[in-house]
N, C-alpha and C positions, 0 to 999 in steps of 0.2 A: 146407655143401658143395653144389655145383651138379651136377646131372645133366642129360643131354640128354633133353628131353621130346619134341622134334620136330626134324626135319632130320638131316643126316648130315655128318660131317667129310670125307667123300669119301676117306678114307684119308690125308689130308694131315697130316703130322707137325707142321707149324707150328700147325695148328688144335688138335690134341691138346695141344700145349705151351701154347697160349693158355688153354685151359680149365684146365689144371693151374695156370697162373699166377693165374687168377681164384680158384681154390680155395686158393691159397697166399698170398694178399695179406696176411692178418693175421700169418702166421708168418714169411714170408720176403720180403714185398714191401718196396718202398722205405719208409723211415721217413716217417711222416706220411700214408701212403696206406692203412693197414690197415683203416680204417673207411669207405673210399669205397663199397664194397659190403659188406653185412653177412651175406651168405650166405643171405638170405631173398628171397622173391618171385621174379619172372621177369626174366631177362636175355635180350636179343635180340642175337645175335652175327652179324656179317657179315664177309666177307673179300673184298678186291679186290687184284689183282696190279698191279705196275708193268708197263711195256711196253718192248720193244726195237724201235726204229724201223728196220726193215730197208730200206725204200725209201719215198720220198714226203716225209717230214720236213716242213720248213718250207713246202713247196708246198701244204700242206693249206688254208691260209687263202685260197689262190687257186683252190680247187676241184679240186685234183689227186686222182688215185687214189693211195692209200697202201696199204702192206702192213706190218702190225704184228703182233708176236708178244708175247702175254702171258707174262711171265717167272715164275720160281718164287717169287721174293721178293714178299711181299704185306703189306698192312696189315689188321689186325683191329680192329674196333670193337665194344665191348659197350655196350648201352644199357639203363638201367633207368629207368622212369618214376617221378616223385616227385609228391607231393600238392601241393606248392607250385609256383609258376611260376618256378622258378629253373633256370638252365642252368649245370651244373657240368662242367667238362672237365678230364681228367687225361691227359697224354700221356707215356708212359714213355720215358726216354732210353736210348739204346743202351749208354752207359757207366755206367748206374745213375742213380737219382733220377728225377724227373719234372717236367714243366711243368704248372702249374695255372692255370685261368682260371674265373672265376665271374661271372655277370651275371643280372639278372632278365630274363625273356622280355619284360617290358614295355619294356626298353631297346631292343628291336627294333621298337617301336610308337610311333606318334605318337598322343596321346590323341584328337585330332580327325580325323586323316587316315588312320588305320589303319597298316599296315606302313610303316616308315621308308623314305625314298628311299635308293637304293643309294649315292649319293654321300655322304650323311650317315653311313651305316653304315661305308663304306670309311674315311672320315676317323676315325671312332671307333676302329676296330681298328688303324689305322696308329699312333695315339697310344698305344695300350695294348699289346696282344699280337698282332702281325701274324699269327702262326701260327694263332691262334684264328679268324681270318676264314674259313679253309678248312673249319672245322667248324661254328661258329655260323652261318656264311653259308648252310648248308643250310636252317636254320629260316627265315631271312628270304626265301630264294628260294621256298620252299614257300608262305610267306604271300603273297608278291607274285604269283607265277605260277600258283599253284593255289588261292588263296583259303583256305588252311588256317588254322584258328584253334586254337592250341595251348592247351588248357585246363589241361594238366598240364605240369610241368617235366620235366627229365631229367638224369641223370648219365651221362656218356659216358667210358669208359676206352679209350684208344687205344694200340696197340702195333704198330710198323711195322718190318719187315725191309728195306723198300725204301730203298736208299741215297739220301740227299739230295744234290742238286747234281751228280749223275752223268749226267743226261740220260736217265733211265729213268722219269721221270714219277712221282716220289713224291707230288707234289701231287694228281695225278688219282687215284691209289690211295686217298689220304686222303679226298678228296671223295666218291668212289664208295662206299667202305666206309661212310662216315658217312651218306650219303643212303639207302643200302640198309638200314642198321640203323634209321634213324629211320623210314623207311617201314614197316618191319616192326613196330616198337614201337607206332606210332600207327595201325596197320592201314590204311595208305594204299595204294591200287593205283596203282603207277607202272610204266608199260610200259618195256621195256629201252631203246628208243631215246630216249624222253623222259627216262629216268634220266640218260643221258649228257649230254643238252642242259641239263638242270637243273644238273648238276655243272659244266658249262662256264660256265654263268651265274654260279655261285659264284665261279669263278676270275676271270672277266672283270670282273664288276661289284662284287664284295665284296673279293676279294683283289687286284683291279686288275692282273692278269697277262694280257697280250693273247695268249692261246693259241687255236688252232683246236680242233676237237672230237675229233680222232683219239685223243688220249690217254685222254680219258674214255670214248670209245666202245670202245676196246680193253680198258680195265680193266673195263668193264661187260659187254661182249658177246663177249670173246675166248674161244677154246676151246684146250684144252691141246694143244700141239705143232702148231698150225695157224696160218697167217698170216691175220689178219683183212683182208679186202679191202673197203676203204671208199672210196667216191667222195664227196669232201667238198663236196657241192653241195646242201644243206649237210652231210648225213650219210646217204648212201644205202648201206645195208649190202648188199653183193653176196655175202655168205657168207664162207666161209673157203677157203683154198687149202692143200692138204697139201704139206709138204716131202717130197721123195723120200726113201725109206728110207736112201739112202746119204749124205744131206747133213744137216748140223746148223749151227746158228747160235750164236755166242757174242757177248758184249759184253766189251770190255776198256776199263776206265776209265783215262783219261789222268792222273788226279789233278789236273787243272786245272779249277777250278770255272768260271772265266770268264777269257778272255784279254783283258787290258787293252788290247792293241794292236788288237783286232778290233772291228768294228761290232757293236752288240748286236742281239738278235733284233728288238726293236721298231723300230729304225732300218731294218733290211732289210725288215721287213714293210710299214712305211709307204712305203718306196721302191717296193715292188711295186705298191701301190695308186696311187701317183703315176703309175707307168708305165701302169697300166690306164686311168687318167683321160686321159692324153695320147693313148693309142691310141684311146680312145673318141671323143675330139675329132677325131683324124685320120680316123676312119671316118664322121664326120658324125652321130654318135648324139646324140639330144636329151638335155639335162640341165637340172637346176634346182637352185638353192641351197635347202637345207632350213630355213634360218633359224638353224641352229646354227653356231658358229664352225668353219671349215674342213671342213664337211660338205656333200656334194652327193648328188643321186640321178641315176642315168643310166638312161634308157630303152634297154634293150639286147636287141633281138630277135635279134641275131647270136650272142652268146655267153652269154646268160642271166646276165650280170653276173659271169662268172667268167673270169679271165685265162687259166686253164689251157685253156679251150676255144678260144682263138685259133688254135691249131695251129701246129706248128713251121715248116712250109713258108710259110704265110701270114705268120707273124711275121717270118721272115727276108726275105721278098720285099717286104713292104709297110711294116713298122713299125719294125724294129730300128734302122735308120739314123736314124729320126726322134727316137729317144730320146737325151737327153743322157747322157753318161757319168756326170757328177755334176751336181747341181743343189742350190742352197740352197732351204730351205723358203720363204724370202721371194720368191725368183724364181718358184717354182712357184705360190704363192698369188696373186701379182699377175696371172698369166695364166689359171690354171685354177680358182681359188677354193677348191677343196677336194677331198677324196677320199670314196669310198663306204664306207670302213671305219668301223665304229662303236666300235672299242675302242682305236684309236691316234689321235694327233693330229700334224699337220705343225707342226714347230717352226721358226719363221722363221730362226733363227740357225744351224740345223743343216745340214750338207751331206749329201746322200743319194746312194747309189750306184744311181741309177735304172736304168741300162741292164742291169747284171748282175742286180740284184734282180728285174727284170721278166723277164729272159731265163730265169732259173732255173726258175720254176714251169711255163713253157711247155714247156721241154725235159724237165723232170723228169716231168711228166705222161705224156709219150710214153715215157720210159724205164721208168716203173713199169708201163705197159701192156705193153711188150715183155717185161719181167721176169715178169709174171703169165702172159703167154702161153706163155713157155718152160716154166714150171712145169706149166701145164695140159696141155701137149703133150709131157710129159717122155719122152724116149727114151734119155737118158744120153749117152754119148759126150762130145763137146765142149761140150755145153750148159752144164755147170757153169762153164766158163771164160767163156762168153758172159755168164752172169749176173754173174760177177766183173767183167767189163769194164764192165757197166752201173753197178755199184757204184763203181768207180773214177771213172767219168765224173761220177757224182753228187757224189762227194767233191770233185772238182776244181771243180765248179760252186759248191758251198758256199764254197770258199776264194775264188773269184772275187767272190762277194758280200761278202766280208769276214768270214765266219763261221768261218774256219779257226783253227788254233792250231798252234804248233810241236810240241806234244805229240801231238795227233791226227795231224798230218802224219807224224810219225816212226813212230807205230804202223802207219799205212797203208803206209808205205814198208817196214817190217819184214815185213809180211804179203806184200807184192809180192815181196820178196827171197826169202822162203821158198817162195812159189809153189806151183803144182800138184804139184811134186815132193814136197813135204811135206804135201800134201793141203789146201792153203789156196788158195782161188780168188778171193776179193775182200774188200774192206773199205771202209768209209765212215764218216764222222762221222755222228752221229745227233742227233735232237731239235733243240734250238735252236742248237746249234753253239757256236763260240768256246770250245772245251774240251769237257769231258764224256767221253762214251763213244764208242768205235768199234765198229760191228757188223762181225763177221767171218763169212764163209761158207766152210765147208770140208767135207771128208769127215767122216762121223760118227765115224770113229776118229782124228780129227786133234787130239784134246784135248791131247796132249803137245806138238804143234807150236804150239798157241795158248799154252800155258804157257811154251814156249821164247821166243816173241815177247815175252811179258810180262817174262820174266827179262832179255832183252836190253834192253828198254825201261828197266827198273829200273836196270840197270848204266849205261846212258847218261845217265839223268836224275836218279837218286837217288830217284825216286818209285816206290813199290810199287803197281802197278796191281791193282785189283780185277777178277777175272774173273767175269762173269755168265753162268750157264748154266742150262739147264732151263726148263720151262714149267709153267703151272698154269692152272686154269679162271678165267674172268672171274667177276665178282660174280653175274651172273644165273644162270650155270650152277651156281655154288656154292649160291645161294639164301641161306637164313639158318637159324641154329639158335635154338631157344627152350630156354633152360636154366631149370630150376626149382630153387630153393634148398631144401635139406633140412637141418634142424638135427639 
């Protein structure tokens, strides 16, 4: 049996349940997992929540301000060190059973060159267990970025309540919980901001998902019931913003994992960087090819390399009309050679929505600033409806980029129809778009109205939407638990 030797559960029921799960593995755990931990030695336990993107969303990669809420659902990771240099992972499935992955830590090393190159590791996990990249990737990133040498192996047990494919960043919760637990088990000092960037590195370079840093930063540095205010240039924490007592935020899942009719996140992200490159050329900024395929560097004293800094008025007056509505990658590369993004590539045969994808982060950055300003100068009255109007504008801009979906559009429409009369002020698609979850802003007592919207959506579509509510601390505020086994 394990008992808490240090740390606290912070009164979180899910953490108490996770400890009970650890103590019940042999008697009531999934078949084949009873001996994963033997009840002896030390376990290090971390917890990291998912996040609800209230404002900012996909503009993060262009340097926008974002406002993010850590949700109640979280991922727990327990780590026990082992004497051999083996990495053993077990991830519990929501419906029962578990996924298992095992590899020698030497598999992350080249005998002559040290830690493996990211591309080689990414290829390895793609051919084996893609989910394991988000966990084992933490070890490789610490090897490459921090020079850590792992003399001992580890066993990691993962249990997550963060729903996958819903746009609430289950991947970031997994990465952050893993990195926090590994740092605790190996006695590594990792500062909060660095923790988030290391986890982004896992997702970008090992799992090969082109995300910004807002998901990891919120999961790591969020505070219960407060919006994390983050300027993504690349990750300037401005603190947190309180929601007024009379307001609350919900997430309503559309049940659509990804809309096949919409452009994917990577396409829109690449198109925004294409737009920045075209604007930089129009502004006469110096640039050079880096030697890599479709990669350039821009010397940018005007906007610091961030599209969001262009400014809405300047964009409309000087640059918007210069941008093609749509452009193939081949046409772009012939003239502009490449983009400044390091995690996406311009595909010659693909057609990109350049104008709208570029327009979105410029105007979204301004919208988020106005939204945060309203919250910081809260007086009540009609301000809630002003916040809602900004959310509706953001949603429409997502759709213009090609990241909307019929399900999320319907949910937003149902919130609009309910309106302030039922205590609902605004709604917008969240995260990477093309399905997933809609964030809803309403009066704190409007839970019944949100459930009514969900019921109407289910009746119209046949899909039962998940309602996401509540908040919890980020991984840094939670810290970690050290459990000691007692026989």
